[in-house]
Backbone as numpy.savetxt, mean C-alpha at the origin, in Angstrom:
# Nx Ny Nz CAx CAy CAz Cx Cy Cz
-2.65 23.28 -30.34 -3.46 23.91 -29.31 -4.92 23.47 -29.43
-5.42 23.47 -30.69 -6.81 23.06 -30.92 -7.00 21.60 -30.52
-5.99 20.78 -30.83 -6.10 19.35 -30.49 -6.16 19.17 -28.98
-5.34 19.91 -28.23 -5.34 19.81 -26.76 -6.70 20.19 -26.20
-7.30 21.27 -26.77 -8.60 21.73 -26.29 -9.66 20.68 -26.59
-9.57 20.06 -27.77 -10.54 19.03 -28.15 -10.47 17.85 -27.20
-9.23 17.41 -26.86 -9.05 16.29 -25.94 -9.60 16.64 -24.56
-9.34 17.85 -24.11 -9.81 18.27 -22.79 -11.33 18.29 -22.72
-11.96 18.83 -23.77 -13.43 18.88 -23.81 -14.00 17.48 -23.83
-13.39 16.58 -24.59 -13.86 15.20 -24.65 -13.75 14.53 -23.30
-12.65 14.77 -22.59 -12.47 14.17 -21.26 -13.50 14.67 -20.28
-13.77 15.98 -20.33 -14.77 16.54 -19.43 -16.16 16.00 -19.74
-16.44 15.85 -21.02 -17.75 15.31 -21.41 -17.92 13.88 -20.94
-16.83 13.09 -21.02 -16.90 11.71 -20.56 -17.11 11.65 -19.07
-16.38 12.47 -18.32 -16.54 12.47 -16.86 -17.94 12.88 -16.47
-18.49 13.88 -17.17 -19.84 14.34 -16.86 -20.86 13.24 -17.14
-20.66 12.53 -18.23 -21.59 11.44 -18.57 -21.55 10.35 -17.54
-20.35 10.02 -17.04 -20.23 8.98 -16.03 -20.85 9.41 -14.72
-20.68 10.68 -14.36 -21.24 11.17 -13.10 -22.76 11.21 -13.13
-23.34 11.27 -14.30 -24.80 11.27 -14.39 -25.38 9.90 -14.07
-24.52 8.87 -14.09 -25.00 7.51 -13.81 -24.10 6.86 -12.76
-24.22 7.27 -11.48 -23.32 6.80 -10.45 -23.45 5.32 -10.18
-24.52 4.68 -10.65 -24.68 3.25 -10.40 -24.33 2.43 -11.63
-23.76 3.05 -12.63 -23.43 2.35 -13.86 -22.32 1.34 -13.67
-22.14 0.46 -14.64 -21.14 -0.60 -14.53 -20.01 -0.42 -15.52
-19.93 0.70 -16.18 -18.86 0.91 -17.15 -17.51 0.96 -16.44
-16.46 0.62 -17.20 -15.11 0.63 -16.64 -14.72 2.02 -16.15
-15.06 3.03 -16.93 -14.71 4.40 -16.54 -15.39 4.79 -15.25
-16.66 4.44 -15.11 -17.38 4.81 -13.91 -16.80 4.11 -12.69
-16.40 2.84 -12.84 -15.83 2.13 -11.70 -14.49 2.74 -11.30
-13.74 3.25 -12.27 -12.48 3.91 -11.94 -12.73 5.21 -11.18
-13.81 5.89 -11.51 -14.17 7.11 -10.77 -14.50 6.76 -9.33
-15.26 5.69 -9.13 -15.56 5.22 -7.78 -14.27 4.84 -7.05
-13.36 4.17 -7.75 -12.10 3.76 -7.14 -11.26 4.96 -6.73
-11.30 6.02 -7.53 -10.55 7.24 -7.19 -11.08 7.84 -5.89
-12.40 7.89 -5.76 -12.99 8.41 -4.53 -12.65 7.52 -3.34
-12.70 6.20 -3.55 -12.39 5.26 -2.48 -10.92 5.35 -2.08
-10.05 5.54 -3.06 -8.63 5.69 -2.78 -8.38 6.93 -1.93
-9.08 7.99 -2.21 -8.96 9.21 -1.40 -9.41 8.95 0.03
-10.48 8.17 0.19 -10.94 7.81 1.53 -9.84 7.08 2.29
-9.22 6.10 1.64 -8.15 5.33 2.28 -6.97 6.22 2.63
-6.60 7.11 1.73 -5.47 8.01 1.99 -5.76 8.93 3.17
-7.00 9.38 3.29 -7.37 10.24 4.42 -7.28 9.48 5.73
-7.65 8.20 5.71 -7.54 7.39 6.92 -6.07 7.20 7.29
-5.22 6.96 6.28 -3.80 6.72 6.53 -3.05 7.97 6.96
-3.56 9.14 6.58 -2.84 10.39 6.84 -3.11 10.87 8.26
-2.64 10.10 9.22 -2.81 10.47 10.62 -1.80 11.55 11.00
-2.06 12.29 12.07 -1.14 13.38 12.44 0.30 12.92 12.65
0.48 11.72 13.19 1.82 11.24 13.46 2.43 10.45 12.33
1.78 10.40 11.20 2.29 9.60 10.09 2.00 8.13 10.32
2.71 7.30 9.62 2.50 5.87 9.78 1.34 5.35 8.98
0.98 4.11 9.24 -0.11 3.35 8.61 0.08 3.15 7.11
1.10 3.70 6.52 1.57 3.31 5.18 3.05 2.99 5.33
3.60 2.25 4.40 5.02 1.90 4.48 5.89 3.15 4.51
5.62 4.06 3.60 6.41 5.29 3.54 6.27 6.10 4.82
5.04 6.13 5.35 4.80 6.89 6.58 5.58 6.33 7.76
5.56 5.01 7.91 6.32 4.40 9.01 7.82 4.61 8.82
8.31 4.50 7.60 9.74 4.68 7.35 10.16 6.10 7.73
9.36 7.08 7.37 9.67 8.48 7.74 9.70 8.64 9.25
8.76 8.01 9.94 8.72 8.13 11.41 9.96 7.51 12.04
10.43 6.39 11.48 11.64 5.77 12.00 12.83 6.71 11.85
13.00 7.27 10.65 14.13 8.17 10.42 14.04 9.41 11.32
12.84 9.98 11.44 12.67 11.16 12.29 12.99 10.85 13.74
12.56 9.68 14.20 12.79 9.30 15.60 14.27 9.08 15.87
14.97 8.45 14.94 16.39 8.16 15.15 17.26 9.41 15.09
16.71 10.51 14.60 17.47 11.76 14.61 17.61 12.31 16.03
16.68 11.93 16.90 16.69 12.47 18.27 16.77 11.38 19.33
16.68 10.12 18.92 16.67 9.01 19.87 17.72 7.98 19.48
18.52 7.57 20.46 19.54 6.57 20.20 18.96 5.18 20.47
18.70 4.45 19.42 18.21 3.08 19.55 19.11 2.18 18.71
20.09 1.54 19.34 21.06 0.74 18.57 20.42 -0.44 17.83
19.33 -0.99 18.35 18.68 -2.12 17.70 18.05 -1.67 16.38
17.29 -0.58 16.43 16.66 -0.06 15.22 17.71 0.36 14.20
18.78 0.99 14.68 19.86 1.41 13.79 20.52 0.20 13.11
20.70 -0.87 13.89 21.31 -2.09 13.32 20.41 -2.68 12.24
19.10 -2.65 12.45 18.17 -3.16 11.43 18.28 -2.34 10.14
18.38 -1.02 10.29 18.49 -0.17 9.09 19.82 -0.38 8.39
20.89 -0.61 9.17 22.18 -0.91 8.55 22.10 -2.22 7.76
21.42 -3.21 8.34 21.24 -4.49 7.65 20.42 -4.31 6.38
19.41 -3.45 6.46 18.58 -3.18 5.27 19.42 -2.59 4.15
20.30 -1.66 4.50 21.16 -1.05 3.48 22.09 -2.09 2.86
22.65 -2.97 3.69 23.54 -4.00 3.15 22.78 -4.95 2.23
21.58 -5.30 2.61 20.78 -6.19 1.77 20.40 -5.53 0.46
20.14 -4.22 0.48 19.84 -3.51 -0.76 21.07 -3.48 -1.67
22.24 -3.27 -1.06 23.48 -3.29 -1.86 23.68 -4.67 -2.49
23.38 -5.71 -1.72 23.52 -7.07 -2.24 22.51 -7.31 -3.36
21.32 -6.74 -3.20 20.30 -6.89 -4.23 20.75 -6.24 -5.54
21.33 -5.05 -5.44 21.81 -4.37 -6.65 22.92 -5.18 -7.32
23.82 -5.71 -6.50 24.93 -6.50 -7.06 24.40 -7.75 -7.75
23.42 -8.40 -7.13 22.84 -9.61 -7.72 22.13 -9.29 -9.03
21.44 -8.16 -9.03 20.73 -7.76 -10.25 21.71 -7.48 -11.39
22.81 -6.81 -11.05 23.80 -6.46 -12.08 24.45 -7.70 -12.69
24.56 -8.77 -11.90 25.16 -9.99 -12.46 24.10 -10.91 -13.06
22.84 -10.44 -13.09 21.77 -11.18 -13.75 21.05 -12.20 -12.89
21.32 -12.21 -11.59 20.67 -13.17 -10.69 19.44 -12.51 -10.08
18.36 -12.52 -10.84 17.15 -11.82 -10.39 16.51 -12.48 -9.17
16.62 -13.79 -9.04 16.05 -14.47 -7.88 16.73 -14.03 -6.59
18.07 -13.96 -6.64 18.81 -13.51 -5.46 18.52 -12.04 -5.16
18.43 -11.23 -6.22 18.12 -9.81 -6.03 16.78 -9.64 -5.33
15.81 -10.44 -5.76 14.48 -10.36 -5.16 14.52 -10.78 -3.69
15.29 -11.81 -3.39 15.39 -12.29 -2.01 16.07 -11.25 -1.12
17.11 -10.61 -1.62 17.80 -9.58 -0.83 16.89 -8.37 -0.59
16.11 -7.99 -1.61 15.19 -6.85 -1.44 14.11 -7.19 -0.41
13.64 -8.41 -0.43 12.64 -8.82 0.54 13.23 -8.81 1.96
14.47 -9.26 2.07 15.13 -9.26 3.38 15.34 -7.83 3.88
15.70 -6.93 2.96 15.88 -5.52 3.34 14.56 -4.93 3.83
13.48 -5.27 3.14 12.17 -4.77 3.54 11.80 -5.25 4.94
12.06 -6.51 5.23 11.75 -7.03 6.56 12.65 -6.41 7.62
13.88 -6.06 7.26 14.74 -5.34 8.20 14.13 -3.99 8.57
13.63 -3.30 7.56 13.00 -2.00 7.81 11.78 -2.17 8.72
10.98 -3.18 8.46 9.80 -3.41 9.31 10.21 -3.77 10.74
11.31 -4.49 10.89 11.80 -4.80 12.23 12.21 -3.53 12.97
12.81 -2.59 12.24 13.17 -1.30 12.84 11.91 -0.54 13.26
10.88 -0.59 12.42 9.62 0.07 12.75 9.06 -0.49 14.05
9.03 -1.82 14.16 8.44 -2.46 15.34 9.30 -2.22 16.59
10.61 -2.12 16.40 11.48 -1.81 17.53 11.12 -0.46 18.13
10.85 0.51 17.29 10.52 1.86 17.79 9.04 2.04 18.08
8.19 1.34 17.33 6.74 1.48 17.47 6.12 0.08 17.57
6.14 -0.52 18.77 5.68 -1.90 18.93 4.23 -2.14 18.51
3.42 -1.09 18.49 2.01 -1.26 18.12 1.75 -1.03 16.64
2.81 -0.94 15.84 2.64 -0.66 14.42 1.78 -1.70 13.70
1.95 -3.00 13.96 1.08 -3.97 13.26 -0.39 -3.77 13.56
-0.73 -3.60 14.87 -2.13 -3.42 15.24 -2.68 -2.11 14.70
-1.88 -1.06 14.81 -2.35 0.25 14.36 -2.62 0.27 12.86
-1.72 -0.37 12.10 -1.90 -0.41 10.65 -3.11 -1.25 10.29
-3.28 -2.38 10.99 -4.45 -3.23 10.73 -5.76 -2.51 11.01
-5.81 -1.77 12.09 -7.03 -1.02 12.42 -7.30 0.06 11.36
-6.24 0.66 10.85 -6.41 1.68 9.80 -6.99 1.05 8.55
-6.51 -0.13 8.19 -7.04 -0.83 7.01 -8.52 -1.15 7.22
-8.84 -1.68 8.40 -10.25 -2.01 8.70 -11.13 -0.77 8.61
-10.63 0.34 9.14 -11.39 1.59 9.11 -11.60 2.06 7.68
-10.55 1.96 6.87 -10.65 2.37 5.46 -11.65 1.50 4.71
-11.59 0.20 4.91 -12.52 -0.70 4.23 -13.96 -0.37 4.62
-14.19 -0.15 5.90 -15.54 0.16 6.37 -16.06 1.43 5.71
-15.23 2.46 5.65 -15.65 3.72 5.04 -15.90 3.56 3.54
-15.03 2.79 2.89 -15.18 2.59 1.44 -16.47 1.82 1.15
-16.74 0.79 1.91 -17.95 0.00 1.67 -19.21 0.82 1.93
-19.16 1.68 2.91 -20.30 2.57 3.14 -20.46 3.55 1.99
-19.35 4.02 1.45 -19.39 4.91 0.30 -19.99 4.21 -0.92
-19.58 2.96 -1.14 -20.07 2.20 -2.29 -21.58 1.92 -2.19
-22.03 1.61 -0.98 -23.44 1.28 -0.83 -23.81 0.11 -1.73
-24.85 0.28 -2.51 -25.30 -0.79 -3.41 -24.79 -0.67 -4.82
-23.82 0.22 -5.06 -23.30 0.39 -6.41 -22.64 -0.90 -6.91
-22.78 -1.13 -8.18 -22.20 -2.31 -8.80 -20.77 -1.99 -9.23
-19.80 -2.53 -8.51 -18.38 -2.29 -8.82 -17.63 -3.60 -8.61
-17.80 -4.55 -9.52 -17.26 -5.90 -9.30 -15.75 -5.98 -9.15
-15.01 -5.25 -9.97 -13.55 -5.31 -9.86 -13.08 -4.70 -8.55
-13.70 -3.60 -8.18 -13.33 -2.93 -6.95 -13.67 -3.80 -5.74
-14.82 -4.43 -5.76 -15.21 -5.29 -4.64 -14.30 -6.52 -4.56
-13.82 -7.00 -5.70 -12.89 -8.13 -5.69 -11.58 -7.73 -5.02
-11.10 -6.53 -5.31 -9.88 -6.04 -4.67 -10.09 -5.89 -3.17
-11.23 -5.34 -2.78 -11.52 -5.18 -1.35 -11.60 -6.53 -0.66
-12.16 -7.53 -1.34 -12.23 -8.87 -0.75 -10.82 -9.42 -0.52
-9.93 -9.15 -1.46 -8.55 -9.61 -1.31 -7.88 -8.90 -0.13
-8.13 -7.62 0.01 -7.57 -6.87 1.14 -8.07 -7.44 2.46
-9.32 -7.83 2.51 -9.85 -8.46 3.73 -9.15 -9.78 4.02
-8.83 -10.54 2.99 -8.10 -11.79 3.17 -6.71 -11.52 3.75
-6.07 -10.47 3.29 -4.77 -10.10 3.83 -4.86 -9.75 5.30
-5.95 -9.11 5.68 -6.14 -8.76 7.10 -6.29 -10.02 7.95
-7.00 -11.01 7.45 -7.14 -12.27 8.18 -5.77 -12.93 8.35
-4.99 -12.96 7.28 -3.65 -13.54 7.35 -2.76 -12.78 8.32
-2.89 -11.45 8.32 -2.08 -10.63 9.22 -2.43 -10.91 10.67
-3.70 -10.99 10.97 -4.12 -11.27 12.34 -3.63 -12.64 12.80
-3.64 -13.62 11.89 -3.16 -14.95 12.24 -1.66 -14.93 12.52
-0.91 -14.19 11.70 0.52 -14.07 11.92 0.80 -13.40 13.27
0.02 -12.41 13.60 0.19 -11.71 14.87 -0.07 -12.66 16.04
-1.13 -13.45 15.95 -1.46 -14.43 16.99 -0.32 -15.43 17.15
0.31 -15.77 16.04 1.42 -16.73 16.07 2.74 -16.10 16.53
2.71 -14.81 16.84 3.90 -14.15 17.35 4.83 -13.57 16.31
4.41 -13.59 15.04 5.25 -13.06 13.95 4.78 -11.65 13.61
5.26 -10.69 14.38 4.80 -9.31 14.21 5.32 -8.70 12.91
6.48 -9.12 12.45 7.02 -8.56 11.20 6.13 -8.95 10.03
5.75 -10.24 9.96 4.86 -10.68 8.89 3.50 -10.01 9.01
3.00 -9.87 10.24 1.71 -9.20 10.45 1.76 -7.78 9.91
2.84 -7.06 10.22 2.97 -5.68 9.73 3.11 -5.66 8.21
3.88 -6.60 7.67 4.07 -6.65 6.22 2.74 -6.86 5.49
1.91 -7.76 6.01 0.62 -8.03 5.37 -0.34 -6.86 5.52
-0.33 -6.23 6.69 -1.20 -5.06 6.89 -0.77 -3.90 6.01
0.53 -3.72 5.87 1.03 -2.65 4.99 0.73 -2.95 3.53
0.81 -4.23 3.15 0.45 -4.60 1.79 -1.01 -4.26 1.52
-1.86 -4.55 2.49 -3.28 -4.23 2.35 -3.50 -2.73 2.19
-2.80 -1.95 3.01 -2.94 -0.50 2.93 -2.37 0.04 1.63
-1.27 -0.55 1.16 -0.67 -0.10 -0.10 -1.61 -0.35 -1.26
-2.31 -1.46 -1.25 -3.27 -1.74 -2.32 -4.39 -0.71 -2.30
-4.87 -0.36 -1.11 -5.91 0.67 -1.02 -5.36 2.03 -1.46
-4.10 2.28 -1.13 -3.44 3.54 -1.48 -3.31 3.70 -2.99
-3.25 2.58 -3.71 -3.14 2.60 -5.18 -4.34 1.89 -5.80
-5.51 2.07 -5.20 -6.69 1.32 -5.58 -7.07 1.51 -7.05
-6.93 2.70 -7.57 -7.30 2.96 -8.96 -6.52 2.05 -9.90
-5.22 1.94 -9.68 -4.39 1.09 -10.54 -4.75 -0.38 -10.38
-5.08 -0.79 -9.17 -5.42 -2.20 -8.95 -6.78 -2.53 -9.57
-7.67 -1.57 -9.64 -8.95 -1.79 -10.32 -8.75 -1.75 -11.83
-7.92 -0.82 -12.30 -7.68 -0.70 -13.74 -7.02 -1.97 -14.29
-6.07 -2.50 -13.54 -5.36 -3.71 -13.99 -5.75 -4.86 -13.06
-6.99 -5.26 -13.16 -7.56 -6.22 -12.22 -6.89 -7.59 -12.29
-6.26 -7.91 -13.41 -5.65 -9.23 -13.56 -4.20 -9.29 -13.11
-3.66 -8.17 -12.67 -2.29 -8.15 -12.19 -2.19 -8.84 -10.83
-0.97 -9.19 -10.45 -0.71 -9.76 -9.13 -0.67 -8.61 -8.13
-1.78 -8.38 -7.43 -1.88 -7.23 -6.53 -0.79 -7.26 -5.45
-0.53 -8.44 -4.91 0.45 -8.55 -3.84 1.85 -8.19 -4.33
2.23 -8.74 -5.48 3.57 -8.49 -6.02 3.75 -7.01 -6.35
2.72 -6.39 -6.92 2.80 -4.97 -7.25 2.97 -4.13 -5.98
2.14 -4.40 -4.97 2.22 -3.64 -3.72 3.56 -3.83 -3.04
4.04 -5.07 -2.98 5.32 -5.33 -2.33 6.46 -4.63 -3.07
6.41 -4.65 -4.40 7.46 -3.98 -5.17 7.50 -2.48 -4.89
6.31 -1.88 -4.78 6.25 -0.45 -4.48 6.80 -0.17 -3.09
6.46 -1.01 -2.12 6.91 -0.76 -0.75 8.42 -1.02 -0.60
8.91 -2.05 -1.27 10.33 -2.38 -1.14 11.23 -1.30 -1.74
10.67 -0.44 -2.58 11.47 0.65 -3.15 11.57 1.84 -2.21
10.77 1.85 -1.13 10.83 2.95 -0.17 12.19 2.93 0.52
12.86 4.06 0.53 14.16 4.15 1.18 15.33 3.93 0.24
15.06 3.57 -1.00 16.16 3.40 -1.97 16.87 4.71 -2.24
């Protein structure tokens, strides 16, 4: 009990020390900034109708299909389930490359179902990401947060790629890239903490597990 109290007091003291220097460059202070920025992004994504995150769009698809008969969207979800089953089978036999390909195919099936029911999903998600970035950058102001700004720069690059895919007529890829950008913002603290990780692979892995 005494040890728990000691750890708690130490944690509070550290947080207080970091808050006294909001422009500091320590790792702990940047994580505090990232936590606040992550909350900003989550508030932007938490629209009344859901969506703008992978999980949000998936829930909207399921809710819509409970009251709306859309055979195209249903077929995409059936394909997604089959691809997930194939991914599990491939993983069990040790073929990780095939498992990864099947999971990616399942994810794109889900996104196709989203676009079938909500044709503006790519644009709406992209605008949400842009809005979140704008709010986060205003929150940061002139604070020195190099790892966080590097992650934000990468998210902006994803938005450029998404817009190009949309112009080229590939709405599924556009939505996938916009959702990846939003997922990174949704887990910004972890992406700042582990700055050397493959942000795209981590975000995609988290999104591809939605619906399992």
